[in-house]
N, C-alpha and C positions, 0 to 999 in steps of 0.2 A: 504494500500500500504506500501511497505517496502523501507526504505531509506538506501543507501549504499554510501560509500566513497572509492575512490582509489586515489593514487598519481601517476600522469603522470611524467615520467622521459624522457625528450627529448634526442634523439640520433642524431638529426640534427637541422638545423635552420628551423624556421617556417615562411611561407610567408602569413599566414592567422591568424587573431586573434582567440584565443581559446574561442569562444562564444558557448553557449549551443544550440542555434537553428541551427547553422552550424553543430555542432557535431552530433546532432540528425539526420539531413539529411544524413550524411555519415554513421551513424549506420544503417539507413534504407537500404541503398545500401548494406552494409555489411551483413545484414540479408538475403537479396535477394541472394547474392553470396554464403553465407554459408549454408542457410537452404532452399532456393528455393523461387520462386515468390509467390507460394500459401501461404506460411507461412507469408510473408510480407503482402499480401492482407488481410489475415485473421486478422492480428494484427491491420491493418489500418481500417478495416470495421466498428469498433465501436470507432475509435479514436476521433471523434467529440463529443461523449457522455462520454467516459471514456478513458483516455490515458493509453496505455500499458507501456509507458516509458516517463519520463521527465528528461531532461539533464541540468545540471548547466553549468555555465562558469567555466573556470579554475582560481583558486584563489591561492594566496600565501600559501605555505605549512603551515598548522596549523592555518590558519586565514580565515575570511570571510570579505566581504566589509563593510565599514562604511555606515550607512543609508544615503540616499540622502535627507538630511534636512539642513536647515540653522544652523549655529553655535549656535545660541541662544537656539535652542531646544536640542542641544547636550552637553550643559554645557561647551562649549569651550569659550576661551577668544576672543571676537569679534574683538579685536585690532590686533590679530595675524592671519589675514585672509590668508596670503601667506603660513604661516607655517601649518595652519589647512588644507589647500587644499592638502597638501602632506601627511597628516596623514590619511590613507585610510583603514587600516587593524585593525580588532578587532577579538578576540577569540569568540567562541560561548558563553562561560560563561559571558564574558563582555557584549555582546549584550543582554543576558537575564537578567543580573543584572543592566542594565542601565548605565554601566561604559563607556559611549561613548567618554568621554574626555581622555581616555587612549589609543586612536588609535595610531598606529605606522606608520612611513613612510616606503617606500620600502627598504631602507638601513637597518633599524632596524629589519624589518620582513624578511630580507635576500631574498627579491624578486627582480628580475631584468629582464629587457627586453631591450637589446642593439640592436638598429635598425641600419642596414647596407644598403647601396645603391649599387647595382650592375649595372654597365653600360653595356648595350647590344646594338646590332645593328640590325635594321630592314632589312630584306632581302626579295626580290622577288624570290621565290623559282622556278620560271620558268626561270628567267635569272641569278639568283644567284648574283644579284647586289642590291644595296640599293634602287634605283628607276631608272626611265628611264634616268635620267641625270647622274646617278652614284655618286650623292652627298652623302657624309657620313651622315647617319641618326641615331644618337645614341638616346637611351632612357634609363631610369633607372627603376629598380624594387627594391622594398624594402623587406627585410627579417629580421628576428629578432632572436637573441640568447636569449632564455628564461630559467628561472630557473624552478625547479620542481613545479608542480601545483596540487592542490587538485581538484578533480572532484566529484560531487555528482550525484547519479542516483536514481530516484524514480521508482520502479517497480510495475506493476500491477500483478494480479494473473495469467494472461495468458502469462507472459514472465518471464522466470526463470533467476536466477543469472548465471547459467552455460551458458545459451543462450546469456546473455549480455557479459560475459567474452569472449566467442568465437567470438562474433560480434566485440567487441572492439579490440580483437587480430587481426582480419581481417583488421580493420582500421589502426592499428599500422603498419601492413605490407604493406598496400597500400599507406600510407602517408596521412596526414590530410591537406586538403585545397589546395591552389594554388601551382602549380609547384611540385606536388608530383612525377610526372614523371621524374623530374631531381633531386630527392633526398631530397625534403623539406617535413617537417611535419612528420618525423618518430619518434617513441617513444616506450618506454616500460612502463609498469604500475605494481603497487604493487597488492598484494592480496586485495580483497574487505573486508571492515569493515562495519558491520551493525551499523547504528546510530539510537539511540532511543531519540526522542525529545518529551517532553510532550507539547501538544497543549493547553496552558492555558492562552492565552492572546488575547485581542481584536486587538492588533497591530502586523502586520507581515511584513517581508521583503522578497523580491523576490531574486532569485539567477540566473536569466537569463532574457534576453529581453522577454517581454510578453504583451499580451492584458490584461489590468486590468479589467476583467469582472468576476463577481460572485455575489452571493446573499448577501444582507445585508451590502454592502459597504457603509460606512459613509463618508469616505474621502480618498484621496490618494495624495502622494507627490512623484515626480519622475523627472528624466531627460529624455528627448525624445531621441530615438534611431531610426535612419532610416536604414532599411535593403534594400540594393540594391542587391537582390539575383540573382544567376545564377545557371543553371542546370549543373550537372556533368555527368560523364559516357556517355552512348550512347545518352541520352537526349540532350546533348550539341551539337550533330551533326546537329540538326535542328536550331530552334531559342533558344539560351541558356538563354535569358534574361527573368526575371520575373518582375512583377510590383513592384514598391517600396512599402515597408510596414513601417508604423509609429508605433513604439512600445514604451513601457516604459522600460528604460534600467535597468540593474541589480542594486540592492540596493534600488529599489522603496519601499516606505512605503505604506501599505494599512491598513486603520483603519476600523473595522467592528462595527456594532451595538452591537453584542454579541460576546462571545468567539468563535473564528474560529477553527473548529475541523478538517478541511481538510488539507492535506499536500501539496496542489497545488492550483493554481488559473489560470484563463485564458480560452482559447478556441483554437480549431483547426482553422487554417486559410486556406481557399480554394479560388479558383477563381482568383488567382494572376498569373496564367501561362496559356499558350496556351495548355498545357497538363492537361486535366481535372482531372486526378487522383492525381495531385500534392498536397501535404499537407505540411504545414509549422508549426513548433512548436510555437504556441502562448500561450503555458502553461509555467508556472514557478513553481519550488519548492518554497514554502514559509516556513520560520522559524519564530516562535513566538519570539518577543523581548519584553523588558520591555516597558510597556505602557507609552506613552509620553503625557504630557499635551500640546496639540497643539492648 
């Protein structure tokens, strides 16, 4: 499989966090709209055995997340816990050289996410009032102004870079995530750059929420992530809600018995929706990092 990177450049506020499993779902819809439903079904037909595409989270430009490990394993000063929690970004070279104590905070990495609360009012569209009593019924929705983000894509042989670029372009014009219909989640993206990484370590780090399932796993360290998923597009017209999923969040560390040669880990997730054909990305791109004495 081939690994590519692009930089996402927001042109509007975002109302949904830029997580790899969410973006994968939207790209699947984009494939259907761009190339037809037969193309999407063909790609998904072997997804549980071999993924055609694995999508990462959005990361600070030029950086990757710090491993989800206690400070003692990262060479950090355990007396500076509050400072260490804010230092979350490392370069690929630093990860592979074991320079975990050189992590930067958001300000130093020029990464930002300013969250805003927009107050709205609930209306009954039959009466065009707030409720039967006419009482004012406000609620707030959160959206974020975000900096440029790096995204990584792992492509199988049956999905080309040109097809990915066209699909991502469709997403950029539709809007990513919640409230796209009112102008949220729009972006542009740079040309794709192929990334070559030598798989020469027993220790790997994930780049998106995933099921930590694979051969010869010796140990794993992660923070849990619960996905409360919802359907989009026409599937949202029936029951839009999916069953909650418990995943290992991005930055999880997986230790193998032997050098791990694959570029991803995990599995396809099915059976969490009333729509039987629904598939969730339980895969994650993994990058080898310096082996740690755990």
